[in-house]
Biopython code that builds the backbone (N, CA, C, O; Angstrom):
import numpy as np
from Bio.PDB.StructureBuilder import StructureBuilder

atoms = [
    (1, "MET", "N", (15.325, 2.795, 31.019)),
    (1, "MET", "CA", (15.493, 3.223, 29.833)),
    (1, "MET", "C", (15.159, 4.589, 29.866)),
    (1, "MET", "O", (14.242, 4.927, 30.614)),
    (2, "SER", "N", (15.720, 5.403, 29.212)),
    (2, "SER", "CA", (14.947, 6.812, 29.387)),
    (2, "SER", "C", (15.548, 7.304, 27.995)),
    (2, "SER", "O", (16.588, 6.893, 27.482)),
    (3, "ILE", "N", (14.927, 7.990, 27.636)),
    (3, "ILE", "CA", (15.036, 8.873, 25.837)),
    (3, "ILE", "C", (15.045, 10.322, 26.082)),
    (3, "ILE", "O", (14.204, 10.811, 26.837)),
    (4, "SER", "N", (16.021, 11.117, 25.442)),
    (4, "SER", "CA", (16.668, 12.318, 25.613)),
    (4, "SER", "C", (16.622, 12.285, 24.222)),
    (4, "SER", "O", (16.641, 11.368, 23.401)),
    (5, "TYR", "N", (16.530, 14.008, 24.116)),
    (5, "TYR", "CA", (16.712, 14.509, 22.782)),
    (5, "TYR", "C", (17.579, 15.703, 22.915)),
    (5, "TYR", "O", (17.169, 16.530, 23.731)),
    (6, "ASP", "N", (18.934, 16.046, 22.160)),
    (6, "ASP", "CA", (19.908, 16.817, 22.542)),
    (6, "ASP", "C", (19.942, 17.372, 23.637)),
    (6, "ASP", "O", (19.673, 18.539, 23.922)),
    (7, "GLY", "N", (20.402, 16.223, 24.512)),
    (7, "GLY", "CA", (20.501, 16.528, 25.824)),
    (7, "GLY", "C", (19.405, 16.754, 26.956)),
    (7, "GLY", "O", (19.600, 16.976, 28.151)),
    (8, "ARG", "N", (18.233, 16.643, 26.286)),
    (8, "ARG", "CA", (17.183, 17.358, 27.047)),
    (8, "ARG", "C", (16.107, 15.825, 27.441)),
    (8, "ARG", "O", (16.045, 14.881, 26.653)),
    (9, "PRO", "N", (15.536, 15.847, 28.441)),
    (9, "PRO", "CA", (14.555, 14.481, 28.808)),
    (9, "PRO", "C", (13.219, 14.738, 27.695)),
    (9, "PRO", "O", (12.629, 15.796, 27.474)),
    (10, "TYR", "N", (13.019, 13.577, 27.183)),
    (10, "TYR", "CA", (11.835, 13.685, 26.211)),
    (10, "TYR", "C", (10.699, 14.163, 26.580)),
    (10, "TYR", "O", (9.979, 14.182, 25.582)),
    (11, "GLY", "N", (10.257, 14.484, 27.310)),
    (11, "GLY", "CA", (9.085, 15.559, 28.177)),
    (11, "GLY", "C", (9.183, 16.701, 27.736)),
    (11, "GLY", "O", (8.243, 17.313, 27.227)),
    (12, "LEU", "N", (10.679, 17.268, 27.915)),
    (12, "LEU", "CA", (10.730, 18.473, 27.842)),
    (12, "LEU", "C", (10.943, 19.111, 26.148)),
    (12, "LEU", "O", (11.169, 20.235, 25.700)),
    (13, "ALA", "N", (10.719, 17.620, 25.468)),
    (13, "ALA", "CA", (11.287, 18.465, 24.023)),
    (13, "ALA", "C", (10.237, 18.712, 23.351)),
    (13, "ALA", "O", (9.138, 18.264, 23.677)),
    (14, "SER", "N", (10.445, 19.506, 22.255)),
    (14, "SER", "CA", (9.403, 20.405, 21.486)),
    (14, "SER", "C", (8.533, 19.194, 20.593)),
    (14, "SER", "O", (9.133, 18.124, 20.690)),
    (15, "ALA", "N", (7.413, 19.096, 19.842)),
    (15, "ALA", "CA", (6.739, 18.284, 19.215)),
    (15, "ALA", "C", (7.470, 17.783, 17.996)),
    (15, "ALA", "O", (7.374, 16.652, 17.518)),
    (16, "SER", "N", (8.119, 18.652, 17.614)),
    (16, "SER", "CA", (9.146, 18.403, 16.456)),
    (16, "SER", "C", (9.934, 17.470, 16.872)),
    (16, "SER", "O", (9.770, 16.335, 16.426)),
    (17, "ALA", "N", (10.912, 17.719, 17.768)),
    (17, "ALA", "CA", (11.567, 16.956, 18.736)),
    (17, "ALA", "C", (11.469, 15.525, 18.788)),
    (17, "ALA", "O", (12.280, 14.674, 18.421)),
    (18, "LYS", "N", (10.232, 15.402, 19.355)),
    (18, "LYS", "CA", (9.586, 14.327, 19.788)),
    (18, "LYS", "C", (9.190, 13.241, 18.462)),
    (18, "LYS", "O", (9.482, 12.046, 18.424)),
    (19, "TRP", "N", (8.428, 14.041, 17.381)),
    (19, "TRP", "CA", (8.184, 13.421, 16.089)),
    (19, "TRP", "C", (9.967, 12.815, 15.553)),
    (19, "TRP", "O", (10.452, 11.691, 15.424)),
    (20, "ARG", "N", (10.384, 13.892, 15.406)),
    (20, "ARG", "CA", (11.874, 13.092, 14.867)),
    (20, "ARG", "C", (12.301, 11.954, 15.799)),
    (20, "ARG", "O", (12.561, 10.903, 15.213)),
    (21, "ALA", "N", (12.415, 11.952, 17.010)),
    (21, "ALA", "CA", (12.737, 10.885, 18.050)),
    (21, "ALA", "C", (11.983, 9.520, 17.781)),
    (21, "ALA", "O", (12.471, 8.404, 17.607)),
    (22, "ASN", "N", (10.686, 9.910, 17.794)),
    (22, "ASN", "CA", (9.962, 8.662, 17.947)),
    (22, "ASN", "C", (9.995, 8.040, 16.459)),
    (22, "ASN", "O", (9.719, 6.862, 16.233)),
    (23, "MET", "N", (10.429, 9.136, 15.302)),
    (23, "MET", "CA", (10.966, 8.366, 13.801)),
    (23, "MET", "C", (12.422, 7.235, 13.749)),
    (23, "MET", "O", (12.745, 6.317, 12.995)),
    (24, "MET", "N", (12.932, 7.756, 14.754)),
    (24, "MET", "CA", (14.351, 7.210, 14.853)),
    (24, "MET", "C", (13.997, 5.887, 15.472)),
    (24, "MET", "O", (14.191, 4.787, 14.956)),
    (25, "ILE", "N", (13.502, 6.108, 16.538)),
    (25, "ILE", "CA", (12.796, 4.723, 17.632)),
    (25, "ILE", "C", (12.359, 3.567, 17.014)),
    (25, "ILE", "O", (12.726, 2.422, 17.280)),
    (26, "ALA", "N", (11.062, 4.129, 15.657)),
    (26, "ALA", "CA", (10.398, 3.762, 15.027)),
    (26, "ALA", "C", (11.165, 2.658, 13.937)),
    (26, "ALA", "O", (10.830, 1.506, 13.663)),
    (27, "GLU", "N", (12.431, 3.548, 13.383)),
    (27, "GLU", "CA", (13.036, 2.629, 12.698)),
    (27, "GLU", "C", (14.437, 1.951, 13.035)),
    (27, "GLU", "O", (15.236, 1.295, 12.367)),
    (28, "ALA", "N", (14.403, 2.308, 14.119)),
    (28, "ALA", "CA", (15.204, 1.087, 14.739)),
    (28, "ALA", "C", (14.736, -0.231, 15.009)),
    (28, "ALA", "O", (15.387, -1.251, 14.783)),
    (29, "ILE", "N", (13.398, -0.177, 15.582)),
    (29, "ILE", "CA", (12.557, -1.233, 16.138)),
    (29, "ILE", "C", (12.346, -2.079, 14.384)),
    (29, "ILE", "O", (12.533, -3.284, 14.220)),
    (30, "ASN", "N", (12.005, -1.280, 13.458)),
    (30, "ASN", "CA", (12.189, -1.570, 12.146)),
    (30, "ASN", "C", (13.223, -2.783, 11.628)),
    (30, "ASN", "O", (13.177, -3.956, 11.258)),
    (31, "HIS", "N", (14.053, -1.850, 11.824)),
    (31, "HIS", "CA", (15.820, -2.536, 11.419)),
    (31, "HIS", "C", (15.433, -4.109, 12.519)),
    (31, "HIS", "O", (15.156, -5.223, 12.075)),
    (32, "VAL", "N", (15.494, -3.871, 13.404)),
    (32, "VAL", "CA", (15.822, -5.006, 14.131)),
    (32, "VAL", "C", (14.860, -6.264, 13.830)),
    (32, "VAL", "O", (15.255, -7.419, 13.990)),
    (33, "ALA", "N", (13.438, -5.910, 13.339)),
    (33, "ALA", "CA", (12.620, -6.728, 13.224)),
    (33, "ALA", "C", (12.485, -7.122, 11.543)),
    (33, "ALA", "O", (11.679, -7.978, 11.180)),
    (34, "GLY", "N", (13.450, -6.328, 10.485)),
    (34, "GLY", "CA", (13.748, -6.346, 9.236)),
    (34, "GLY", "C", (11.854, -6.390, 8.510)),
    (34, "GLY", "O", (11.360, -7.208, 7.734)),
    (35, "ILE", "N", (11.249, -5.218, 9.142)),
    (35, "ILE", "CA", (10.037, -4.976, 8.243)),
    (35, "ILE", "C", (10.531, -4.139, 7.413)),
    (35, "ILE", "O", (9.738, -4.183, 6.472)),
    (36, "LYS", "N", (11.601, -3.158, 7.073)),
    (36, "LYS", "CA", (11.314, -2.335, 5.987)),
    (36, "LYS", "C", (10.135, -1.361, 5.659)),
    (36, "LYS", "O", (9.780, -1.092, 4.511)),
    (37, "PHE", "N", (9.597, -0.890, 6.746)),
    (37, "PHE", "CA", (8.675, -0.016, 6.491)),
    (37, "PHE", "C", (8.359, 1.186, 7.454)),
    (37, "PHE", "O", (8.107, 0.928, 8.631)),
    (38, "LEU", "N", (8.360, 1.664, 7.291)),
    (38, "LEU", "CA", (7.887, 3.397, 8.220)),
    (38, "LEU", "C", (6.671, 4.162, 7.583)),
    (38, "LEU", "O", (6.491, 4.512, 6.417)),
    (39, "MET", "N", (5.831, 4.326, 8.790)),
    (39, "MET", "CA", (4.757, 5.168, 8.590)),
    (39, "MET", "C", (4.208, 6.349, 9.758)),
    (39, "MET", "O", (3.919, 6.059, 10.918)),
    (40, "ALA", "N", (4.158, 7.346, 9.333)),
    (40, "ALA", "CA", (3.816, 8.263, 10.285)),
    (40, "ALA", "C", (3.061, 9.553, 9.977)),
    (40, "ALA", "O", (3.122, 10.174, 8.915)),
    (41, "ASP", "N", (2.421, 9.835, 10.936)),
    (41, "ASP", "CA", (1.418, 11.114, 10.392)),
    (41, "ASP", "C", (2.130, 12.238, 11.055)),
    (41, "ASP", "O", (3.182, 12.039, 11.663)),
    (42, "GLU", "N", (1.540, 13.512, 10.947)),
    (42, "GLU", "CA", (2.066, 14.672, 11.559)),
    (42, "GLU", "C", (3.563, 15.313, 11.182)),
    (42, "GLU", "O", (4.363, 15.992, 11.826)),
    (43, "PHE", "N", (3.553, 14.753, 9.787)),
    (43, "PHE", "CA", (5.102, 15.394, 9.288)),
    (43, "PHE", "C", (5.147, 16.848, 8.946)),
    (43, "PHE", "O", (6.164, 17.383, 8.504)),
    (44, "ASP", "N", (3.723, 17.639, 9.218)),
    (44, "ASP", "CA", (3.464, 18.752, 9.589)),
    (44, "ASP", "C", (4.364, 19.678, 10.464)),
    (44, "ASP", "O", (4.534, 20.890, 10.329)),
    (45, "LEU", "N", (4.914, 18.818, 11.410)),
    (45, "LEU", "CA", (5.201, 19.540, 12.586)),
    (45, "LEU", "C", (6.829, 20.099, 12.470)),
    (45, "LEU", "O", (7.430, 20.918, 13.165)),
    (46, "LEU", "N", (7.352, 19.141, 11.063)),
    (46, "LEU", "CA", (8.700, 19.777, 10.999)),
    (46, "LEU", "C", (8.809, 20.890, 10.452)),
    (46, "LEU", "O", (7.744, 21.229, 9.938)),
    (47, "ASP", "N", (10.009, 21.968, 10.270)),
    (47, "ASP", "CA", (9.966, 23.393, 9.852)),
    (47, "ASP", "C", (10.414, 22.562, 8.238)),
    (47, "ASP", "O", (10.594, 21.362, 8.031)),
    (48, "LEU", "N", (10.472, 23.409, 7.545)),
    (48, "LEU", "CA", (10.856, 23.329, 6.182)),
    (48, "LEU", "C", (12.397, 22.654, 6.023)),
    (48, "LEU", "O", (12.632, 21.765, 5.204)),
    (49, "PRO", "N", (13.247, 23.128, 6.793)),
    (49, "PRO", "CA", (14.720, 22.419, 6.682)),
    (49, "PRO", "C", (14.541, 20.962, 7.183)),
    (49, "PRO", "O", (15.043, 19.981, 6.636)),
    (50, "SER", "N", (13.640, 20.942, 8.464)),
    (50, "SER", "CA", (13.900, 19.835, 8.842)),
    (50, "SER", "C", (12.990, 18.526, 7.832)),
    (50, "SER", "O", (13.525, 17.423, 7.720)),
    (51, "ARG", "N", (11.957, 18.732, 7.323)),
    (51, "ARG", "CA", (11.094, 18.037, 6.451)),
    (51, "ARG", "C", (12.392, 17.927, 5.272)),
    (51, "ARG", "O", (12.783, 16.888, 4.740)),
    (52, "SER", "N", (12.770, 18.926, 5.113)),
    (52, "SER", "CA", (13.894, 18.152, 3.496)),
    (52, "SER", "C", (15.200, 17.231, 4.694)),
    (52, "SER", "O", (15.640, 16.136, 4.343)),
    (53, "ALA", "N", (15.479, 17.632, 5.524)),
    (53, "ALA", "CA", (16.874, 16.651, 6.301)),
    (53, "ALA", "C", (16.030, 15.153, 6.444)),
    (53, "ALA", "O", (16.631, 14.128, 6.121)),
    (54, "CYS", "N", (14.732, 15.079, 6.898)),
    (54, "CYS", "CA", (14.007, 13.802, 7.188)),
    (54, "CYS", "C", (13.859, 13.059, 5.789)),
    (54, "CYS", "O", (13.892, 11.840, 5.619)),
    (55, "LEU", "N", (13.703, 13.961, 4.904)),
    (55, "LEU", "CA", (13.921, 13.151, 3.328)),
    (55, "LEU", "C", (14.868, 12.667, 2.941)),
    (55, "LEU", "O", (14.978, 11.598, 2.341)),
    (56, "LYS", "N", (15.848, 13.579, 3.316)),
    (56, "LYS", "CA", (17.316, 12.878, 2.670)),
    (56, "LYS", "C", (17.325, 11.440, 3.455)),
    (56, "LYS", "O", (17.150, 10.373, 2.865)),
    (57, "TRP", "N", (17.550, 11.553, 4.855)),
    (57, "TRP", "CA", (17.838, 10.306, 5.550)),
    (57, "TRP", "C", (16.800, 9.412, 5.245)),
    (57, "TRP", "O", (17.234, 8.557, 4.473)),
    (58, "LEU", "N", (15.744, 9.257, 5.488)),
    (58, "LEU", "CA", (14.395, 8.378, 4.586)),
    (58, "LEU", "C", (15.125, 7.349, 3.213)),
    (58, "LEU", "O", (15.108, 6.140, 2.978)),
    (59, "LEU", "N", (15.877, 8.835, 2.350)),
    (59, "LEU", "CA", (16.524, 8.324, 1.031)),
    (59, "LEU", "C", (17.364, 7.709, 1.296)),
    (59, "LEU", "O", (17.437, 6.605, 0.757)),
    (60, "GLY", "N", (18.179, 8.031, 2.047)),
    (60, "GLY", "CA", (19.585, 7.543, 2.445)),
    (60, "GLY", "C", (19.117, 5.739, 3.470)),
    (60, "GLY", "O", (19.909, 4.838, 3.745)),
    (61, "LEU", "N", (18.487, 5.767, 3.601)),
    (61, "LEU", "CA", (17.799, 4.192, 4.122)),
    (61, "LEU", "C", (17.461, 3.505, 3.394)),
    (61, "LEU", "O", (17.579, 2.283, 3.476)),
    (62, "SER", "N", (16.878, 4.213, 2.357)),
    (62, "SER", "CA", (16.153, 3.524, 1.371)),
    (62, "SER", "C", (17.280, 2.941, 0.301)),
    (62, "SER", "O", (17.438, 1.782, -0.083)),
    (63, "ARG", "N", (17.853, 3.889, 0.029)),
    (63, "ARG", "CA", (19.440, 3.340, -0.726)),
    (63, "ARG", "C", (20.497, 2.473, -0.407)),
    (63, "ARG", "O", (21.331, 1.956, -1.150)),
    (64, "ALA", "N", (20.312, 2.376, 1.032)),
    (64, "ALA", "CA", (21.084, 1.500, 1.769)),
    (64, "ALA", "C", (20.452, 0.080, 2.220)),
    (64, "ALA", "O", (21.061, -0.838, 2.770)),
    (65, "GLY", "N", (18.912, 0.123, 1.809)),
    (65, "GLY", "CA", (18.142, -1.097, 1.816)),
    (65, "GLY", "C", (17.948, -1.196, 3.149)),
    (65, "GLY", "O", (18.022, -2.261, 3.762)),
    (66, "GLU", "N", (17.770, -0.428, 3.503)),
    (66, "GLU", "CA", (17.560, -0.719, 5.013)),
    (66, "GLU", "C", (15.753, -0.367, 5.050)),
    (66, "GLU", "O", (15.260, -0.724, 6.119)),
    (67, "ILE", "N", (14.899, 0.164, 4.213)),
    (67, "ILE", "CA", (13.689, 0.439, 4.253)),
    (67, "ILE", "C", (13.374, 0.355, 2.981)),
    (67, "ILE", "O", (14.268, 0.758, 2.237)),
    (68, "GLU", "N", (12.113, -0.147, 2.302)),
    (68, "GLU", "CA", (11.741, 0.026, 1.199)),
    (68, "GLU", "C", (10.561, 0.689, 0.808)),
    (68, "GLU", "O", (10.299, 1.184, -0.288)),
    (69, "SER", "N", (9.842, 0.639, 1.892)),
    (69, "SER", "CA", (8.189, 1.709, 1.738)),
    (69, "SER", "C", (8.407, 2.664, 2.865)),
    (69, "SER", "O", (8.988, 2.214, 3.853)),
    (70, "VAL", "N", (7.979, 4.087, 2.869)),
    (70, "VAL", "CA", (7.367, 4.791, 3.788)),
    (70, "VAL", "C", (6.321, 5.653, 3.317)),
    (70, "VAL", "O", (6.330, 6.178, 2.203)),
    (71, "LEU", "N", (5.421, 5.794, 4.178)),
    (71, "LEU", "CA", (4.262, 6.210, 4.005)),
    (71, "LEU", "C", (4.214, 8.108, 5.628)),
    (71, "LEU", "O", (4.078, 8.051, 6.851)),
    (72, "LEU", "N", (4.373, 9.184, 4.832)),
    (72, "LEU", "CA", (4.601, 9.835, 5.657)),
    (72, "LEU", "C", (3.032, 10.783, 5.340)),
    (72, "LEU", "O", (2.571, 10.942, 4.210)),
    (73, "PHE", "N", (2.538, 11.208, 6.344)),
    (73, "PHE", "CA", (1.392, 11.938, 6.614)),
    (73, "PHE", "C", (1.541, 13.248, 7.194)),
    (73, "PHE", "O", (2.300, 13.488, 8.132)),
    (74, "GLY", "N", (0.666, 14.248, 6.511)),
    (74, "GLY", "CA", (0.902, 15.816, 6.899)),
    (74, "GLY", "C", (-0.370, 16.807, 6.606)),
    (74, "GLY", "O", (-1.282, 16.388, 5.893)),
    (75, "THR", "N", (-0.422, 18.122, 7.160)),
    (75, "THR", "CA", (-1.755, 18.515, 6.513)),
    (75, "THR", "C", (-0.677, 20.001, 6.124)),
    (75, "THR", "O", (-0.391, 21.016, 6.759)),
    (76, "LEU", "N", (-0.310, 19.476, 4.768)),
    (76, "LEU", "CA", (0.310, 21.420, 4.106)),
    (76, "LEU", "C", (-0.604, 22.361, 3.289)),
    (76, "LEU", "O", (-1.822, 22.379, 3.114)),
    (77, "LYS", "N", (0.249, 23.012, 2.921)),
    (77, "LYS", "CA", (-0.490, 24.204, 2.474)),
    (77, "LYS", "C", (-1.030, 23.999, 0.987)),
    (77, "LYS", "O", (-2.047, 24.461, 0.469)),
    (78, "GLU", "N", (0.157, 23.000, 0.349)),
    (78, "GLU", "CA", (0.060, 22.874, -1.216)),
    (78, "GLU", "C", (0.873, 21.225, -1.319)),
    (78, "GLU", "O", (1.295, 20.683, -0.298)),
    (79, "LYS", "N", (0.948, 20.840, -2.141)),
    (79, "LYS", "CA", (1.382, 19.612, -2.670)),
    (79, "LYS", "C", (3.013, 19.859, -3.038)),
    (79, "LYS", "O", (3.272, 20.500, -4.057)),
    (80, "PRO", "N", (4.003, 19.391, -2.275)),
    (80, "PRO", "CA", (5.081, 19.086, -2.231)),
    (80, "PRO", "C", (5.876, 19.648, -3.672)),
    (80, "PRO", "O", (5.699, 18.846, -4.589)),
    (81, "ALA", "N", (6.429, 20.443, -3.937)),
    (81, "ALA", "CA", (7.347, 20.228, -5.481)),
    (81, "ALA", "C", (8.756, 19.867, -5.142)),
    (81, "ALA", "O", (9.391, 19.529, -4.143)),
    (82, "ASN", "N", (9.003, 20.121, -6.620)),
    (82, "ASN", "CA", (10.484, 19.381, -6.765)),
    (82, "ASN", "C", (11.307, 18.277, -5.735)),
    (82, "ASN", "O", (12.427, 18.364, -5.231)),
    (83, "LEU", "N", (10.398, 17.339, -5.656)),
    (83, "LEU", "CA", (10.898, 16.347, -4.809)),
    (83, "LEU", "C", (11.714, 15.418, -5.706)),
    (83, "LEU", "O", (11.590, 15.468, -6.930)),
    (84, "PRO", "N", (12.640, 14.477, -5.033)),
    (84, "PRO", "CA", (13.570, 13.763, -5.823)),
    (84, "PRO", "C", (12.320, 12.683, -6.090)),
    (84, "PRO", "O", (11.295, 12.490, -5.437)),
    (85, "SER", "N", (12.973, 11.870, -7.684)),
    (85, "SER", "CA", (12.286, 10.897, -8.278)),
    (85, "SER", "C", (11.898, 9.540, -7.223)),
    (85, "SER", "O", (11.028, 8.746, -7.580)),
    (86, "ALA", "N", (12.532, 9.387, -6.077)),
    (86, "ALA", "CA", (12.531, 8.005, -5.374)),
    (86, "ALA", "C", (11.158, 8.897, -4.824)),
    (86, "ALA", "O", (10.435, 8.138, -4.178)),
    (87, "VAL", "N", (10.650, 10.165, -4.892)),
    (87, "VAL", "CA", (9.360, 10.436, -3.466)),
    (87, "VAL", "C", (8.114, 10.705, -4.309)),
    (87, "VAL", "O", (8.238, 11.324, -5.365)),
    (88, "GLU", "N", (7.137, 10.350, -3.971)),
    (88, "GLU", "CA", (5.694, 10.398, -4.555)),
    (88, "GLU", "C", (4.851, 10.630, -3.783)),
    (88, "GLU", "O", (4.372, 9.895, -2.919)),
    (89, "ALA", "N", (4.430, 12.491, -4.253)),
    (89, "ALA", "CA", (3.265, 12.762, -3.135)),
    (89, "ALA", "C", (2.443, 12.788, -3.719)),
    (89, "ALA", "O", (2.513, 12.936, -4.939)),
    (90, "HIS", "N", (1.184, 12.632, -2.973)),
    (90, "HIS", "CA", (-0.437, 12.759, -3.214)),
    (90, "HIS", "C", (-1.197, 13.743, -2.678)),
    (90, "HIS", "O", (-0.867, 13.941, -1.509)),
    (91, "TRP", "N", (-2.131, 14.486, -3.070)),
    (91, "TRP", "CA", (-2.489, 15.468, -2.567)),
    (91, "TRP", "C", (-4.056, 15.050, -2.267)),
    (91, "TRP", "O", (-4.781, 14.830, -3.237)),
    (92, "ILE", "N", (-4.507, 14.955, -1.119)),
    (92, "ILE", "CA", (-5.740, 14.248, -0.891)),
    (92, "ILE", "C", (-6.959, 15.354, -0.570)),
    (92, "ILE", "O", (-6.567, 16.029, 0.382)),
    (93, "GLU", "N", (-8.201, 15.769, -0.972)),
    (93, "GLU", "CA", (-8.825, 17.087, -0.632)),
    (93, "GLU", "C", (-10.277, 16.385, -0.859)),
    (93, "GLU", "O", (-10.462, 15.932, -1.989)),
    (94, "ASN", "N", (-11.043, 16.285, -0.167)),
    (94, "ASN", "CA", (-12.455, 16.206, 0.529)),
    (94, "ASN", "C", (-12.664, 14.613, 0.485)),
    (94, "ASN", "O", (-13.716, 14.068, 0.150)),
    (95, "GLY", "N", (-11.500, 13.969, 0.874)),
    (95, "GLY", "CA", (-11.110, 12.465, 1.164)),
    (95, "GLY", "C", (-11.083, 11.908, -0.321)),
    (95, "GLY", "O", (-11.728, 10.901, -0.614)),
    (96, "VAL", "N", (-10.264, 12.640, -1.310)),
    (96, "VAL", "CA", (-10.425, 11.855, -2.294)),
    (96, "VAL", "C", (-8.923, 12.268, -2.948)),
    (96, "VAL", "O", (-8.625, 13.461, -2.892)),
    (97, "ILE", "N", (-8.061, 11.421, -3.504)),
    (97, "ILE", "CA", (-6.715, 11.758, -3.918)),
    (97, "ILE", "C", (-6.761, 12.799, -5.671)),
    (97, "ILE", "O", (-7.304, 12.371, -6.690)),
    (98, "ALA", "N", (-6.278, 13.718, -5.591)),
    (98, "ALA", "CA", (-6.300, 14.836, -6.281)),
    (98, "ALA", "C", (-5.913, 14.368, -7.598)),
    (98, "ALA", "O", (-4.811, 13.846, -7.768)),
    (99, "GLY", "N", (-6.844, 14.537, -8.653)),
    (99, "GLY", "CA", (-6.547, 13.683, -9.767)),
    (99, "GLY", "C", (-7.347, 12.203, -9.999)),
    (99, "GLY", "O", (-7.706, 11.855, -11.124)),
    (100, "ASP", "N", (-7.581, 11.377, -8.785)),
    (100, "ASP", "CA", (-7.980, 10.496, -8.881)),
    (100, "ASP", "C", (-9.660, 10.578, -9.218)),
    (100, "ASP", "O", (-10.168, 9.735, -9.957)),
    (101, "GLN", "N", (-10.692, 11.980, -8.435)),
    (101, "GLN", "CA", (-11.645, 12.126, -9.069)),
    (101, "GLN", "C", (-11.995, 12.508, -10.467)),
    (101, "GLN", "O", (-13.118, 12.723, -10.922)),
    (102, "VAL", "N", (-11.104, 12.545, -10.931)),
    (102, "VAL", "CA", (-11.162, 13.232, -12.400)),
    (102, "VAL", "C", (-11.412, 11.696, -13.185)),
    (102, "VAL", "O", (-12.358, 11.462, -13.936)),
    (103, "LYS", "N", (-10.394, 10.789, -12.837)),
    (103, "LYS", "CA", (-10.580, 9.530, -13.323)),
    (103, "LYS", "C", (-11.812, 8.807, -13.023)),
    (103, "LYS", "O", (-12.519, 8.325, -13.908)),
    (104, "ALA", "N", (-12.052, 8.736, -11.858)),
    (104, "ALA", "CA", (-13.437, 8.247, -11.491)),
    (104, "ALA", "C", (-14.874, 8.667, -12.287)),
    (104, "ALA", "O", (-15.733, 8.040, -12.907)),
    (105, "GLU", "N", (-14.671, 9.921, -11.961)),
    (105, "GLU", "CA", (-16.010, 10.450, -12.929)),
    (105, "GLU", "C", (-15.951, 10.077, -14.814)),
    (105, "GLU", "O", (-16.910, 9.944, -15.574)),
    (106, "ALA", "N", (-14.850, 10.012, -15.046)),
    (106, "ALA", "CA", (-14.683, 9.618, -16.666)),
    (106, "ALA", "C", (-15.275, 7.940, -16.327)),
    (106, "ALA", "O", (-15.881, 7.475, -17.292)),
    (107, "ALA", "N", (-15.193, 7.117, -15.265)),
    (107, "ALA", "CA", (-15.026, 6.038, -15.668)),
    (107, "ALA", "C", (-16.681, 5.703, -15.431)),
    (107, "ALA", "O", (-17.133, 4.593, -15.713)),
]
sb = StructureBuilder()
sb.init_structure("model")
sb.init_model(0)
sb.init_chain("A")
sb.init_seg("    ")
for serial, (resi, resn, name, xyz) in enumerate(atoms, 1):
    if name == "N":
        sb.init_residue(resn, " ", resi, " ")
    sb.init_atom(name, np.array(xyz, "f"), 0.0, 1.0, " ", f" {name:<3s}", serial, name[0])
structure = sb.get_structure()
């Protein structure tokens, strides 16, 4: 078996293309196994249009009942804004989820 992306061998693909191929492979394995959960780091490898396309793809899988939970991690300049209502973003700073530090100090 060999993996290619846009007609190129996997080894010659960009880091972003490899990330997208890995996500699709992970989703295919999860589909066969019935896990309905995906987790991936380095979401920041994608450019802004590709991030949007990825979220639309994942939301489509969710609406179709293919997945129930997805955890995406990435190093971004700021917390994403204007996300669909089904998407929840958390900003981690200094090892703490922003907003939770205030709750912890109040307790």
